[in-house]
N, C-alpha and C positions, 0 to 999 in steps of 0.2 A: 152630176155634182151632188154631193151629199150636204144637206143643210143641217142646222143645229137640231139636236134631239128634243130640246125643250123650247118653249116660246119665251119671248122677252118678259111677259107678265109672270110666268112661272119662275124665271130666273130672279126677277125682282122680289117676288114673294119669298123665295128661299133665302136670298141675301138679307132681307128684312128680318126673317125669323132667326137667322144666324147672329145678326147684330143684337137683337133683343135677348137671345139666349146667352150671349157673352156678357152683356150688362147684368142680367139676372144672376148668372153664375158668380160673378165678382161680388155682387151685392150680398148674396147668401153666404159666400165665403167670409166676408167681413163680419157678418153676424155670428157665424160659427166660431171664428177666431176670438171674438169678444167673449164667448162663453167660458174661455179659459180663466178669466179673472173674476168670476161670480158677479156679473153685472145685474143692475136693476132692469126691468123691462124698458124703461125709457132709454137707458144706455144701449141696450140691444137695438132698439129702433133707431137711435142716432148712428150707431155703427153701420147698420144696414143702409140708412139714408146716405151717409157719407160714402160708403162703398159703391152705391149705385151711381153717385155723381162721378166718382173716380172711374168706375167701369164705363160710363158714357164717354168720358174724356179719353180714356185709353182706346176704346173702340173707334172713336172718331179719328184718333191719331193713326191707328193701325190701318184703317180703311183708306185714309188719305195717303199714307205712305205706300201702301200696296198698289194704289191706283197708278203710280208712276211705272210699275213693272208689268202691269197687265196689258195684253195686246189691245190695240184700238179696234173697236167694232163699228 
């Protein structure tokens, strides 16, 4: 019988990096979108901060929803 190709620790580390990457991508995206209206540095920081919070909430929702469809291990 063939077992998994990666260990549970490696899988957990990869999943954690993907979650962090998704949150950071959404946060940076919010900051870049705010550049279209010629913001002050404080407004850019606020846009990135709010986008990071939205990204964390969206990541939590997606992971929770996809957990229903993943096979039980």
